[in-house]
N, C-alpha and C positions, 0 to 999 in steps of 0.2 A: 900273607899279611894278617895280623891279628888285630881286631878292633878293640879299643878300650871301651869299657862300659861303666855306667854309674848306677848305683843302687836307686831304686824308685824312691825310697824314703829320703835320700839325700837330695834328689831333684825336687821333691815336694817341699822340703824345708827351704831350699834355695828360692823356689818360686814365691812362697809365702813371705820370706824375708825381703823380697823385692817388691812387695805390695800386691801380689796376686791373691785372688780369693777363689775358693772352690765354689763354682756356680751350681753344679749338680754332678751326680755320679751315676753311671750306667752300669751295665753288667761287667765289662772289662776295662772301661776307660773312665777317666775323671775329666770334667770340663773345667778349666781354669779361666778366670776372667781378670783382666788388669784394668781397674777403673781409671787409672791415670792416662792410659792410651786408648781406652775403649776397645781393646782387642781381646780375643779369646783363642784358646788352643786346647785341643784334646790330648790328654796324656795317658798312655797305656798303663794299666796297673798290673805289672808283673815284676819279678825280682830284679832283673837287670835291664837297663835301657841303653841302647846303642848311643855312642858319642854323637854321631851325626843327627840322630833323632832328638837328643837333648838340646843340641845347639839350635836345631830348627824350631823347637818349641820356644826357646828363649827369644829367638828372632821374631817368631809369630806374635809373641806377647809384647814385644818392644822393650825388653829388659836386657841388661848386659849378658853376654854369652857366658855360660857356666864354665869355669876352669876345671877340667877333669885332671885328677892327680894320677 
């Protein structure tokens, strides 16, 4: 079974389009904050992000699940 992936840039754009903000950046991760739901999630910064991880990030932030093409 091959897992679908989404580019990190695509996920970052999706999060920001849905009202999330970058709270801070660490060495290999970015912390996003959603002021509407008062929730935050850590997003890895590397080329491709697993579909399951992308969906979990959206769920943690309380935004609609990203649709992976």
